KETI-417433 format. One record per residue (C-alpha): x, y, z; residue number from 0; residue in three letters. Coordinates in Angstrom, 3 decimals. Layout:
residues N
<node px="X" py="Y" pz="Z" pos="NUM" code="ala"/>
...
This chain:
residues 115
<node px="0.077" py="-0.446" pz="0.288" pos="0" code="gln"/>
<node px="0.997" py="3.374" pz="-0.413" pos="1" code="val"/>
<node px="-0.252" py="6.448" pz="1.606" pos="2" code="gln"/>
<node px="-0.166" py="10.215" pz="0.346" pos="3" code="leu"/>
<node px="-0.058" py="13.346" pz="2.524" pos="4" code="val"/>
<node px="-0.652" py="16.459" pz="-0.020" pos="5" code="glu"/>
<node px="-0.368" py="19.686" pz="1.370" pos="6" code="ser"/>
<node px="0.497" py="23.680" pz="-0.031" pos="7" code="gly"/>
<node px="-2.706" py="24.403" pz="-1.481" pos="8" code="gly"/>
<node px="-4.486" py="27.812" pz="-0.455" pos="9" code="gly"/>
<node px="-5.615" py="30.832" pz="-2.378" pos="10" code="leu"/>
<node px="-3.328" py="33.678" pz="-4.393" pos="11" code="val"/>
<node px="-4.091" py="35.959" pz="-7.352" pos="12" code="gln"/>
<node px="-4.201" py="34.889" pz="-10.707" pos="13" code="ala"/>
<node px="-0.917" py="35.455" pz="-11.763" pos="14" code="gly"/>
<node px="1.082" py="33.984" pz="-8.925" pos="15" code="gly"/>
<node px="2.134" py="30.986" pz="-7.949" pos="16" code="ser"/>
<node px="1.835" py="27.877" pz="-5.409" pos="17" code="leu"/>
<node px="4.224" py="24.641" pz="-4.617" pos="18" code="arg"/>
<node px="2.142" py="21.463" pz="-3.731" pos="19" code="leu"/>
<node px="3.841" py="18.382" pz="-2.085" pos="20" code="ser"/>
<node px="2.981" py="15.098" pz="-1.887" pos="21" code="cys"/>
<node px="4.625" py="13.117" pz="0.741" pos="22" code="ala"/>
<node px="5.168" py="9.376" pz="-0.427" pos="23" code="ala"/>
<node px="4.951" py="6.498" pz="2.887" pos="24" code="ser"/>
<node px="7.656" py="4.430" pz="1.080" pos="25" code="arg"/>
<node px="10.119" py="4.832" pz="-1.594" pos="26" code="ser"/>
<node px="9.077" py="6.522" pz="-4.804" pos="27" code="ile"/>
<node px="10.870" py="4.013" pz="-6.621" pos="28" code="phe"/>
<node px="8.763" py="1.682" pz="-6.173" pos="29" code="ser"/>
<node px="6.584" py="3.612" pz="-7.223" pos="30" code="ile"/>
<node px="5.067" py="2.594" pz="-11.231" pos="31" code="asn"/>
<node px="3.823" py="6.532" pz="-11.786" pos="32" code="ala"/>
<node px="3.750" py="9.615" pz="-9.774" pos="33" code="met"/>
<node px="1.221" py="12.540" pz="-10.514" pos="34" code="gly"/>
<node px="-1.146" py="15.527" pz="-9.735" pos="35" code="trp"/>
<node px="-4.437" py="15.190" pz="-10.564" pos="36" code="tyr"/>
<node px="-7.652" py="18.486" pz="-10.364" pos="37" code="arg"/>
<node px="-11.258" py="18.165" pz="-10.132" pos="38" code="gln"/>
<node px="-12.701" py="21.758" pz="-10.846" pos="39" code="ala"/>
<node px="-16.283" py="21.964" pz="-8.771" pos="40" code="pro"/>
<node px="-19.072" py="20.011" pz="-11.480" pos="41" code="gly"/>
<node px="-16.210" py="18.506" pz="-13.630" pos="42" code="lys"/>
<node px="-13.955" py="15.038" pz="-13.942" pos="43" code="gln"/>
<node px="-11.236" py="15.045" pz="-11.987" pos="44" code="arg"/>
<node px="-8.672" py="15.184" pz="-15.286" pos="45" code="glu"/>
<node px="-4.965" py="14.503" pz="-15.570" pos="46" code="leu"/>
<node px="-2.575" py="17.734" pz="-14.212" pos="47" code="val"/>
<node px="1.104" py="16.069" pz="-14.518" pos="48" code="ala"/>
<node px="2.247" py="12.532" pz="-14.482" pos="49" code="lys"/>
<node px="6.143" py="11.571" pz="-13.526" pos="50" code="ile"/>
<node px="6.655" py="8.045" pz="-14.910" pos="51" code="thr"/>
<node px="9.194" py="6.189" pz="-16.491" pos="52" code="ser"/>
<node px="10.166" py="8.019" pz="-19.079" pos="53" code="ser"/>
<node px="12.529" py="10.836" pz="-18.696" pos="54" code="pro"/>
<node px="9.834" py="13.370" pz="-19.895" pos="55" code="thr"/>
<node px="6.786" py="14.040" pz="-17.201" pos="56" code="pro"/>
<node px="3.552" py="14.276" pz="-19.173" pos="57" code="asn"/>
<node px="1.415" py="17.818" pz="-18.873" pos="58" code="tyr"/>
<node px="-2.075" py="18.675" pz="-19.526" pos="59" code="ala"/>
<node px="-2.338" py="21.082" pz="-22.393" pos="60" code="ala"/>
<node px="-3.311" py="23.854" pz="-20.489" pos="61" code="ser"/>
<node px="-1.136" py="23.627" pz="-17.939" pos="62" code="val"/>
<node px="2.252" py="22.978" pz="-20.466" pos="63" code="lys"/>
<node px="4.735" py="25.709" pz="-19.826" pos="64" code="gly"/>
<node px="3.122" py="27.113" pz="-16.302" pos="65" code="arg"/>
<node px="3.567" py="23.842" pz="-14.019" pos="66" code="phe"/>
<node px="6.034" py="21.725" pz="-12.948" pos="67" code="thr"/>
<node px="6.392" py="18.651" pz="-11.422" pos="68" code="val"/>
<node px="9.387" py="17.374" pz="-9.567" pos="69" code="ser"/>
<node px="10.446" py="14.297" pz="-7.216" pos="70" code="ser"/>
<node px="12.640" py="14.320" pz="-4.018" pos="71" code="asp"/>
<node px="13.913" py="10.856" pz="-3.391" pos="72" code="ala"/>
<node px="15.630" py="11.108" pz="-0.603" pos="73" code="ala"/>
<node px="12.034" py="12.709" pz="0.738" pos="74" code="lys"/>
<node px="9.824" py="10.220" pz="-1.174" pos="75" code="asn"/>
<node px="8.421" py="13.081" pz="-2.482" pos="76" code="thr"/>
<node px="6.820" py="15.064" pz="-5.397" pos="77" code="val"/>
<node px="6.431" py="18.746" pz="-6.315" pos="78" code="tyr"/>
<node px="3.667" py="20.623" pz="-8.094" pos="79" code="leu"/>
<node px="5.191" py="24.137" pz="-8.899" pos="80" code="gln"/>
<node px="2.398" py="26.194" pz="-10.398" pos="81" code="met"/>
<node px="3.302" py="28.977" pz="-11.978" pos="82" code="asn"/>
<node px="1.601" py="31.793" pz="-13.553" pos="83" code="ser"/>
<node px="-2.128" py="30.763" pz="-12.335" pos="84" code="leu"/>
<node px="-4.914" py="31.511" pz="-13.703" pos="85" code="lys"/>
<node px="-9.349" py="31.667" pz="-12.149" pos="86" code="pro"/>
<node px="-9.994" py="27.985" pz="-14.706" pos="87" code="glu"/>
<node px="-6.465" py="26.545" pz="-12.373" pos="88" code="asp"/>
<node px="-8.995" py="26.561" pz="-9.274" pos="89" code="thr"/>
<node px="-9.744" py="22.819" pz="-8.209" pos="90" code="ala"/>
<node px="-9.404" py="20.192" pz="-5.896" pos="91" code="val"/>
<node px="-6.216" py="18.449" pz="-6.604" pos="92" code="tyr"/>
<node px="-5.059" py="14.975" pz="-6.294" pos="93" code="tyr"/>
<node px="-1.962" py="13.670" pz="-5.644" pos="94" code="cys"/>
<node px="-1.819" py="9.366" pz="-7.516" pos="95" code="asn"/>
<node px="0.719" py="6.917" pz="-7.014" pos="96" code="ala"/>
<node px="0.216" py="3.593" pz="-8.957" pos="97" code="glu"/>
<node px="1.825" py="0.814" pz="-7.388" pos="98" code="phe"/>
<node px="1.435" py="-3.044" pz="-8.452" pos="99" code="arg"/>
<node px="-1.717" py="-1.949" pz="-10.655" pos="100" code="gly"/>
<node px="-3.248" py="-0.203" pz="-7.993" pos="101" code="val"/>
<node px="-4.002" py="3.545" pz="-7.840" pos="102" code="gly"/>
<node px="-4.153" py="5.318" pz="-4.626" pos="103" code="tyr"/>
<node px="-5.353" py="9.289" pz="-3.737" pos="104" code="trp"/>
<node px="-4.566" py="10.960" pz="-1.288" pos="105" code="gly"/>
<node px="-6.861" py="13.190" pz="0.551" pos="106" code="gln"/>
<node px="-6.546" py="16.199" pz="-1.702" pos="107" code="gly"/>
<node px="-5.627" py="19.650" pz="-1.358" pos="108" code="thr"/>
<node px="-7.814" py="23.139" pz="-2.404" pos="109" code="gln"/>
<node px="-5.872" py="25.546" pz="-4.687" pos="110" code="val"/>
<node px="-8.650" py="28.476" pz="-5.117" pos="111" code="thr"/>
<node px="-6.879" py="31.230" pz="-7.765" pos="112" code="val"/>
<node px="-8.890" py="34.628" pz="-7.415" pos="113" code="ser"/>
<node px="-9.207" py="37.521" pz="-10.783" pos="114" code="ser"/>
């Protein structure tokens, strides 16, 4: 199993930045993929950014060039640096880990971008 704990959400003005953190309960080297999803009110959960075995992370088109996903293996933590935030980025952001064919989710952290 994998437990995930997110932090770093909050309220920010448009154009501002936030960094989300996701701490995993086991070594991220043992996890097949880790990433960030978000869900806005009335909308489906969508992929934001994902790290896999590929050298290049996957990004949603809407965040490419503004968001950066990274990891710190020593801390078993994945980060999402969000720059140039827009009101449409407002959502609950969830960390996800794929481990031995099972997907695990964090509790979510609210990001609100005011115009």
